C-alpha positions as CSV (number, residue, x, y, z in Angstrom):
1,M,-33.7,-51.6,287.2
2,P,-32.8,-48.3,288.5
3,N,-35.1,-47.8,291.8
4,G,-37.8,-45.2,291.9
5,S,-41.4,-44.7,293.2
6,R,-42.4,-44.7,289.6
7,S,-41.6,-48.0,288.5
8,S,-43.4,-49.8,291.8
9,L,-46.3,-49.6,289.4
10,P,-46.5,-53.2,288.3
11,H,-45.4,-54.6,291.3
12,A,-48.3,-52.9,293.3
13,A,-50.6,-54.5,290.3
14,S,-48.6,-57.6,291.1
15,R,-49.3,-57.4,294.9
16,A,-52.9,-56.6,294.2
17,G,-53.5,-59.8,291.7
18,A,-51.8,-62.2,294.4
19,A,-54.0,-61.1,297.3
20,Q,-57.6,-60.8,294.9
21,S,-56.2,-64.7,294.2
22,G,-55.5,-66.0,297.8
23,G,-58.9,-64.8,298.8
24,Q,-60.1,-64.1,302.3
25,G,-58.7,-67.2,303.7
26,G,-55.7,-65.7,305.8
27,G,-54.9,-63.5,302.4
28,Q,-51.8,-65.9,301.6
29,L,-49.7,-64.7,298.5
30,V,-49.9,-67.1,295.3
31,A,-48.3,-67.0,292.0
32,L,-49.9,-65.1,289.5
33,P,-51.9,-66.7,287.9
34,V,-51.0,-66.1,284.4
35,E,-49.3,-68.9,281.8
36,R,-45.7,-68.4,280.8
37,D,-46.3,-68.2,277.2
38,D,-47.1,-65.1,276.0
39,A,-50.3,-66.2,273.8
40,E,-51.8,-66.7,277.5
41,L,-50.4,-63.3,278.8
42,L,-51.9,-61.4,275.5
43,R,-55.3,-62.7,276.3
44,R,-55.4,-61.8,279.9
45,L,-53.7,-58.5,278.7
46,H,-56.4,-58.2,276.6
47,R,-59.3,-59.0,279.0
48,G,-57.7,-56.4,281.5
49,D,-56.7,-59.0,283.9
50,P,-54.7,-56.6,286.4
51,W,-52.3,-59.4,287.2
52,A,-51.0,-59.6,283.6
53,K,-49.9,-56.1,283.8
54,A,-47.4,-56.9,286.5
55,V,-46.5,-60.3,284.5
56,L,-45.9,-58.1,281.5
57,F,-43.7,-55.9,283.1
58,E,-41.8,-58.6,284.8
59,R,-41.1,-60.4,281.7
60,Y,-40.5,-57.2,279.7
61,G,-38.9,-54.9,282.3
62,A,-35.3,-55.5,281.5
63,L,-35.4,-55.8,277.7
64,V,-37.4,-52.7,277.6
65,E,-34.7,-51.0,279.7
66,R,-31.6,-52.1,277.5
67,V,-33.1,-50.7,274.8
68,A,-33.4,-47.6,276.9
69,R,-30.5,-47.7,277.7
70,R,-28.8,-48.2,274.4
71,I,-30.6,-45.3,272.6
72,L,-30.6,-42.8,275.6
73,G,-26.3,-43.5,276.4
74,T,-25.2,-40.7,278.3
75,E,-28.2,-38.3,277.8
76,R,-28.6,-36.1,280.9
77,H,-31.0,-35.6,282.8
78,T,-32.4,-39.1,282.0
79,T,-34.3,-41.5,284.9
80,F,-34.2,-44.4,283.2
81,A,-37.1,-45.9,285.6
82,D,-38.9,-43.0,284.5
83,V,-38.6,-44.2,280.8
84,V,-39.4,-47.7,281.4
85,H,-42.5,-46.5,283.5
86,D,-43.6,-44.4,280.7
87,A,-42.9,-46.9,278.2
88,F,-45.1,-49.6,280.2
89,V,-47.9,-47.3,280.8
90,S,-48.3,-46.8,276.9
91,A,-48.3,-51.2,277.0
92,Y,-51.1,-50.9,279.6
93,A,-53.1,-48.4,277.1
94,S,-52.3,-50.1,273.7
95,V,-51.9,-53.5,274.0
96,H,-55.4,-54.3,272.6
97,Q,-53.5,-53.3,269.0
98,V,-51.4,-56.6,269.4
99,S,-53.2,-59.4,267.6
100,D,-50.5,-61.9,267.1
101,A,-48.4,-63.0,270.5
102,A,-45.4,-64.2,268.5
103,A,-44.9,-60.3,267.9
104,L,-45.1,-59.3,271.2
105,T,-41.4,-59.0,271.5
106,S,-40.9,-56.9,268.6
107,W,-43.8,-54.9,269.8
108,M,-42.2,-53.9,273.3
109,K,-38.8,-53.2,271.7
110,S,-40.8,-50.7,269.8
111,V,-42.6,-49.2,272.5
112,A,-38.9,-49.0,274.4
113,V,-38.0,-47.1,271.2
114,H,-40.9,-44.5,271.0
115,A,-40.6,-43.6,274.5
116,S,-36.6,-43.4,274.4
117,C,-37.4,-41.0,271.6
118,K,-40.1,-39.3,273.6
119,S,-37.2,-38.5,276.2
120,I,-35.0,-37.4,274.0
121,R,-38.0,-34.5,272.6
122,R,-38.8,-33.9,275.8
123,Q,-35.0,-33.0,276.9
124,K,-34.6,-31.3,273.8
125,A,-37.2,-28.9,274.5
126,R,-35.7,-27.6,278.2
127,S,-32.1,-28.1,277.1
128,W,-31.4,-24.5,277.8
129,L,-31.3,-25.7,281.6
130,R,-28.0,-27.1,281.5
131,F,-27.2,-27.0,285.4
132,F,-26.3,-30.7,286.7
133,S,-25.4,-31.5,290.1
134,P,-23.4,-35.4,290.5
135,E,-26.2,-37.0,291.1
136,D,-28.3,-35.9,288.3
137,L,-25.7,-37.7,285.6
138,P,-26.7,-40.9,284.0
139,E,-25.3,-44.0,285.3
140,P,-21.7,-45.0,283.9
141,P,-20.4,-47.7,282.0
142,A,-19.9,-51.0,284.1
143,R,-17.6,-51.2,287.1
144,G,-14.0,-52.1,285.9
145,A,-14.1,-50.5,282.7
146,D,-11.0,-49.3,282.3
147,A,-10.8,-44.9,281.8
148,E,-10.0,-45.4,278.1
149,I,-13.2,-47.3,277.3
150,R,-15.3,-44.9,279.8
151,E,-14.2,-41.8,277.9
152,A,-15.1,-43.9,274.4
153,H,-18.7,-44.7,275.3
154,D,-19.1,-40.9,276.4
155,R,-17.5,-39.5,273.5
156,T,-19.6,-42.1,271.5
157,Y,-22.6,-41.0,272.9
158,R,-21.9,-37.2,273.0
159,L,-21.2,-37.4,269.2
160,L,-25.0,-39.5,268.7
161,E,-26.8,-36.4,270.4
162,S,-26.0,-33.8,267.6
163,F,-27.7,-37.1,265.1
164,P,-30.9,-36.6,263.8
165,L,-33.1,-38.3,266.0
166,D,-34.2,-40.9,263.5
167,E,-30.9,-41.9,262.7
168,R,-29.3,-42.1,266.1
169,V,-32.0,-44.7,267.0
170,A,-31.2,-46.3,263.8
171,F,-27.5,-46.3,264.8
172,A,-28.0,-47.1,268.7
173,L,-30.5,-50.3,267.9
174,R,-28.1,-51.4,264.7
175,Y,-24.4,-51.1,266.1
176,I,-24.8,-51.0,269.6
177,E,-27.7,-53.4,270.6
178,G,-27.2,-55.4,267.8
179,M,-30.5,-55.8,266.4
180,E,-30.7,-57.3,263.1
181,L,-32.1,-55.0,260.0
182,I,-35.1,-56.6,260.2
183,E,-35.9,-56.3,264.0
184,A,-34.8,-52.8,263.6
185,A,-37.3,-52.0,261.3
186,A,-39.7,-53.2,263.3
187,A,-38.7,-51.6,266.7
188,C,-39.5,-48.1,264.6
189,G,-42.3,-48.8,262.5
190,V,-40.6,-48.5,259.3
191,S,-39.7,-50.5,256.3
192,L,-36.4,-52.2,255.9
193,A,-35.6,-50.0,252.9
194,T,-35.9,-46.9,255.4
195,I,-34.1,-48.4,258.1
196,K,-31.3,-49.6,255.7
197,R,-31.1,-45.4,254.5
198,R,-30.9,-44.2,258.0
199,I,-28.5,-46.9,259.7
200,A,-26.1,-45.7,256.2
201,R,-26.9,-42.3,257.1
202,A,-25.6,-42.5,260.5
203,E,-23.4,-44.5,260.1
204,A,-21.7,-42.2,257.6
205,R,-22.2,-39.1,259.8
206,F,-20.4,-41.0,262.8
207,V,-17.6,-42.2,261.2
208,S,-16.7,-38.9,259.3
209,A,-17.1,-37.3,263.2
210,A,-15.5,-40.0,265.0
211,Q,-12.6,-40.0,262.4
212,R,-12.0,-36.0,263.7
213,D,-11.9,-37.4,266.9
214,P,-8.8,-37.9,269.1
215,V,-9.9,-41.1,271.2
216,L,-12.4,-42.2,268.5
217,A,-10.5,-42.3,265.4
218,T,-8.3,-44.8,267.6
219,W,-10.8,-47.3,268.1
220,I,-11.5,-46.8,264.3
221,E,-8.1,-47.5,263.0
222,E,-7.9,-50.5,265.7
223,G,-11.3,-51.9,264.3
224,T,-12.3,-53.9,261.0
225,R,-15.6,-52.3,260.5
226,W,-14.8,-48.9,259.5
227,T,-11.1,-49.0,258.5
228,R,-10.0,-48.1,255.0
C-alpha cells in the first residue's frame, strides 16, 4: 500500500490496542485480541473495540485498495492512500449496518466502490485544474510490463474516464477486477438486472470507442470476447 500519513490511522489504533492489552507490566506488546473469523471481528467492531478497527484494516486493506485501483486506474491526482483512508473512515462509522458476518467481505467491496466514486466526483469538481508535476501522476502498471501493455493500459483508463460514472464502475468491476455479476451488483448496491444493463451499456460504449483507437483496436482484434 502506498505510504502516507493518513493511512497510519489504523496502525495507530493497533498500537493503542496492543498497549492497552499489555497492561502496565513493562509495556510488552501482545497480539491483537481479535479472533480470525469475521463473526468475532464484527461483534467487536459493534462494541467499538479500538483494536478491532486495526484488524479490519489489516484484513481488508489490500482488498479495498485493489478495488479502488481497478476503478480509478490512471485517474489523475488520485492518491490511493487517501481513497483507502476515506473508505475505512466510512466503514468504521457505518459498520453497525452489517449484521451478518458472511456479508462483511461483500460490504467492504461496496465501501471501496463508494470511496472510489467519491474520489472521481471530487476530481471532476476541480477538473479545471490541469497542471501536473511528475509526482502527481498515479502509479504506472507493474514493473516489467512492456511499452505496448502500458500504452494499452493508459488508453483504456483514459477512455473509461469519459464514461458515465455508473458504467465506468460496472465495467471495471466486471472486466478488470473480474467480479461475478452478483458480486458486482452487491458492490454497487443495485439489483442484478441493473448491473447487467450497466455492464451492457459500458461494454457497447467501450467496444465502439476502442475500435476507433489504433492501439486498443489491435487488442480487440487479437482477442476473442469482442471480435466479430
